[in-house]
N, C-alpha and C positions, 0 to 999 in steps of 0.2 A: 504494500500500500504506500502510495506516495503522499507525503505531507509537505507542509511548508518548510520543515526542517530537513527534508531529504537533501543530501549533498548531491550536487550536480556531477556529471561525468567530468573527468579531468579536462577534456577538450572544450567543455562549456563554461568552466570556471574562468572568471575575469578578475584577477587580483587587483588590477588598476582601479576597477569600479567597485571592488569589494563584493562581487557577486559569487557566492559560494553555494547557495541553496536554491531550491525551487522558489521559495518565498522571495529571495533577493531578485531572482530572475523575473518574477511576475511584477514586482514593484518597479523594476527597471523598465519593463515593457510599458507600463503606464507613464512613468516619468519621461521617457523619450518619445511619448506621443503615439505609441503603438497600442492605443486603447482597445481596438478590436482583438488584437493578439492577446492582450492581458485577459480579456473576458473569455476568449477561447481556452486559455490555459486554466483559468479557474474552473470552467465547465469540464474540461478534459480530466483534470485531477480531482474533480468533485470537492473543490475547496470553496467554502462560502465566503462572501465578502467580509462578513464579520470576523472570520478567522484571519483573513489578511490584515484587517485593521488591528486585531490583537497582536499579530506578528509584528506589525509596524510599531506598536506601543512597546513591545518587548525589546525591539531593536533600540528604540529611544532610551529605554531604561538601561540597556547594556552599555550604551555610549554616554550615559549620564547626561542626557539632553532631553528636549521635548520633541514631540512628533512634528510640530511646526518648524523646528530647526533642521530636521532631516529633509533631504531632497529639495532644499531651497524652498520649503513651505508648499511644495506641490500638492501634497495630500491633505486636502481640506475636507470639511464635513460635506460640502456640496458635491465634491468629486466622489466621495464614498457613497453618497446618496445615489448619484448617477450610476456608479458601478453596481450597486445593489439592484437598481431597476433594470439595467441591462442584463445582469446575471439572471434575474427572474424571468425576463422575456426570453432568454436563450435556453431556459430549461424546458 
């Protein structure tokens, strides 16, 4: 079973961008504007948007910062609302 914490294959890891896990990869898809790819990944791995939000909160705690300071403040409540809506439509 693939989770947000599942480590990526070595060829998919991007140390420069600190992308090591499935969760990191999905967040980067959204951050770089690949919204539909991010939704597809959530659906493919059966990961709910709430789980992704919790993962992001855990990352902020790990780095001793706030969610709004990660990814240049890209992940707002309105973005997660949109992600949730798109996810439900895709199910």
